[in-house]
N, C-alpha and C positions, 0 to 999 in steps of 0.2 A: 274398409276405406278410410283414407289418412284424412285425419282434421285438418282442414286449411289453417285454423289457428295455431295450432302447435308447429305446422311447417313454418308458417311466419316467425313464430317465436323462436324457432331452431336457428332460422336464417338470420335473425337478430342478433342471437347469442354468437353464432360464428363471425359476423361482422365486428362484434364488440371484442372477442378474443382476436381477430386478424388486428384491429386496430390497436389493441394492446401490445400485441406482440410487435408491431411495427413502432409504436412509441418506446417501447422498452429497448430495440435495436437501436434506434436513434439515440437514446438516452446513455447507452453502452458506447456507442461510437463517438458520441461528444465528450463523455468522462476519458476515454482512451485518449482523444484528440486532446484534450487539456493536459493530461499526464504528460503526454511527448512534448508539448510546446510549452508547458508551464515554465522550465528554465530560461525560456527565451522571451518569456512575457514583457518583462522589464525592459530589455534591449529593444525590443520590437517596439514597445509604447514610446520609448525615447527617441526611437529610429524616425517614426511618424512624425513627432514634436519637431525633431531637428529638421526634417524634410520640409515641414509645412513653413517653418520659421525661416529655413535658408533659400526658400523659393525664389524671392526677389534678385539675392546674390546669385543664384544658380542660372537665373534667366540672363544675367549679364555675361557670364562664365559661356553660356551657349551662344550669345552674340559674339563673342570674342573668337570661339573656335567655329563661327559659321554653322552652327546649329549640329555639331557633331558631339553626341552625348557622351561617348567614352571619355575622350580627353577631359572633357569638362567635368565628369565624375571624378576622375583620377585627381585633377588638379583641386577639387573640391575636398576630396578626403585629406589631400596633402595640407591644405591651408585650415582645416578643422581639426586636425591633429596637431598642427603648430600652435594654434590657438589656445588648444586644451592643455598640451602637455608643456610647453615652453613656461607659462607662470608657474605651473605646479612644480617643475624641475628647480625654477630659479627660489620658490619660496620653501619647498621642502628641504632643500640642501641646507639652509639655515636651521630648519628644526632638526635635522638628523644630526647635524654638528653639534647643536647645542645639547641634544640629548646624550650623545656620545661623550662630549665634555663633561656634564654633569655626572655621568656613570663613572668616568675615571677619577673624578674628584672624589666622589663618594668613597669608591672603593680604596682609594689611597688614605682617607680619612683627612684629608686637607681642605675642609670645607672652611672658607673665610668670609664672613660677610662684610660688606663695605661699610663705612662709617655710619653710626647710627643717624637715620635721618628724622628731623624734626616734623613730624607727622600729627601734633596734637591739634592741629588748626583746622584739620579736615573736618567736615561736618558729619555728625552722627557717629562714624565709625572712628574718627581720628583717634581719639584717646585709646581706646582698645587696640589698634593695630600698631601704635607707638610702643606700648606697653609689650606687646607679643615680641616687637623686633628688639626691643631691649633685652628680653629673656634670651632670645634666640641667639644674640651676638654675645651672650655669656655663656650659655649652654645650649648649644643646638639641638644636641639629642635629646635632652629633657623636654625641651619645647615641642620637638615634631611628636614623641612621644603623647603628649597631652591632645593633640590633634589626630593621632592615628587612626580613628575609624572615618574622619572625614577624608584622610589622605588615600585610604584604602577605595572609598566611594569614587573619589576623583580619578584614581589611577586605573580603576576598572572602566570607568566612564571614557576616559582617554583611549585607554586599550580597545574599546569596543567602536569607539569613534575612528580611529586608525584602520581597523579592520574593515569596517563598513565604506571607509574612503577609498582601500584599495580596491574592494570588490566594485564600489561605485566607478572608479575610474576605468576600471576592466569592462564593466557594461558601456561606458560611454564609447571606449574604442570600437567595441562591437557595433554599438548602435550607429557611430559614424560610417561604417563599412556598409550597414544595412541601410541606412538613410542614403547612401550614394546610389545603390540599386534602384531604391524607390523614385528618387529623382532621375535616374536614367529611363525608368518606366512609368514616369509621371503621368502619360495621357491614358494608358490602362488602369492607372491607380486612380484617377479622377473619374474615368467612367465607372469602375466599380463602387466607388463611394458615392456619386449620385445614384445609382441604380439601387443600393442599401437604402439610402434615405428617402428615396421616392417610395420604395417598399415598405418602409416603416411609417411615414407620415404623410405619403400622398403626394399630391401636387406641389406643396411646399418644400419638399425635401431638397430641391436645389437651393432654395434661399437659406434653409437651415444648414445645409452643408458648408454653403458659403460662410455663413455666420461662424461656425465653429471653426473654421479656417481662419478666419479674422480675428477672433477671440484668442486662439493659440497663438497667433502672430504678434498680437498686441501684448498678451501676457510674457511671452518670451523676451519683447523687448521693454516692457514697462517694469517687470519685476526681476526676472532673471539677468537681463541686461543690464540694467542699473545696478544690481546686487554685485555682479561681476565686475563691472567698471570700478565702483567703489571699493571692491576687496583688493583689486590689483593696484589701484592707486594707494591704498593705504599700506599695502604691503611693499610696494616699491618705496614709499616714505620711510617705513621703518628701516629697510635696507640701507637707505641713505643715511638716515640717522644712526644707525649701528645699534639697534634695539636688539636684544637676543631673541632667539626664535620667533623672528619675524613671520614665518611661514604659518605658525600655530595661530598669531593674532590675527593674521590676514584670513585664515579659515574661520575663526571665530567670527570675524565682522562680515564674512559672506553669510553665514547662518544668521546673524542678527538682522542684517539687511535684507534676506530672503522674507524672514518672518515680520518685516517691518517694525522691526524694535528700532535699528538703525546701528550703521556702523561707526558712529560718533562716541557710543557708549564704549567702544573698544579703544578708540583713537584718544578719548580724554584721559584715562589712567596712563596710557603711554606718554602723552605729553607731560602729565605730573611728574610722572618718573624721569623723563629728560631734564626737567627743569631742577630736579634733585642732582642728577648724576652726569649731565652733560654740560658742554658749555653754553652760554647764554643765548648766543646766535643760533647755534643747532636747536635749541628748545624753543626759541622765538618762531625760527623758520617752521619748524615741525608743527607748531601750534597753529600758525597761518594755513599750513598745508591741510591739517586735521579739520580746521573750520570750513574750508574749501571742499574737502572731500566728503565732508559729513552733511554739508547742504546741497550737493548737486542734485540729490534725489528730488528736493522739492521742486526743482525746475524741470529735471527729465521725465519723471514720471506723469505729470499732467500733459506733457508733449506726446509720451509714446504709449501710455497705458490704453487710453480710449480712441486712439489714432485710427481712423477708417473703420469703426465700429458703431453700428446705430445703438447698441445697448449703452446705457449709462455707465461712467466709469465706476460709480460706487458699487454698482451690480457685478461688474468683473472683479473689483477689488475684494469683495465681501467673499465671492465664490472662490476666489485665488488662496485668500488665507484661512477660510475655513476649510477648502480641501488639502491644504498644506498641514492644518492641524490634525485632521483626521487621517491622512495617507501619505504624508511626507512631501517631498519635492514633487514627485510626480502628480500629487492632489492638487497642486497649484494649476494646473493645466486642467486636470478633469473637473475639478471644482468650480472653475470659471467657465468652462465650455458647458457644464451641466446646468448651471445656474443662469447662463446666459440664455440658453435654449428654454429652459423652462420659462425665463421673464418673455421671451417672444412668443411662446406658446400662449401663456397668459394673456398676452396683450391680443393675441388673434381671437382667443376666446370672448374676451370684453367685446372686440369690434364687431365679431359675429352677432353676440347677443343685443349690441345695440343697433346693429342693422335689421336685425330681426324685429325688434320692438319698433325700429321707425317705420318699416313696412308694414307692421300690423296698424300703427296710429294713422298711417295714410289710407290703408283700406277702410278704417272705421270712419275716418272722415269722408272718405268718397261714398260710403253708405248713407251717412247721415246727410250729405248733400243731395 
């Protein structure tokens, strides 16, 4: 006769094995899916960010084309590519020409430094820079040999930066195309997003999904948008003033503006350089332009960063900068969204605790009465 206890135990073992096999198959499928999608994760993430940030403008295109999504998406792609590629083409041309000219000069051995500049009055580093400049004007090769390790480090960094910039530009082009598809299918995407949010956090899913959308749009305007405006204006000013390799300095201004150091720290040495090398009129006009460009973020960020979002601007700012330091530019958005959602969930937890405590006090007072 079969023991019921052993039968029950065998049935439990079979259920555990079946569950383990199912979980293993799910894990394998997820790993394979990640392996297949992994090369497209960054463009897809950027496409989602671009689609969310560009939705208000895309709605205007829809109104212009009377709700027809295909022509609106085509025009969106054209506008986005022009906005992305035109400044890059304008500024990178100066950089490429400068690099080619420097390479030809070095290969021909015709390097001639301009007249020695009087830099002794610069604070902190002025005397050292002035002494190095004098030595370089007399024997450039020997002077460069003394800083060869630093030059190698800078050259490696610049080469890596150029490689990443090229890959990043390709990612952005792909992301724009994917964003156009997402915008064309925005209704289905909104339903899927709300369904996932409800599945994860329950009835508050819609509100948190809306908050994530607002935070992405806020960061794209208040951080990326302001940084792009500053770098483009800085690059155009340097192009007009005739600054060599204006594209490189504009790119550096963009990076410093994104990490909240500020584009002014690129514009300041350029302005000093123009006072020594250009006419007084050009130098004064560029200095005024540099002050304007370097300070517009103080006006634009408070207007754009927290606009339309219930979360305090400081929470978004800390999340964006922390995310950038941890994961690069994509971390600007991920960090801001994660910290904002965490802040909202923390407030919900506090409110629920306060409400429960209040109900308990009311019940206690009723019992005492």
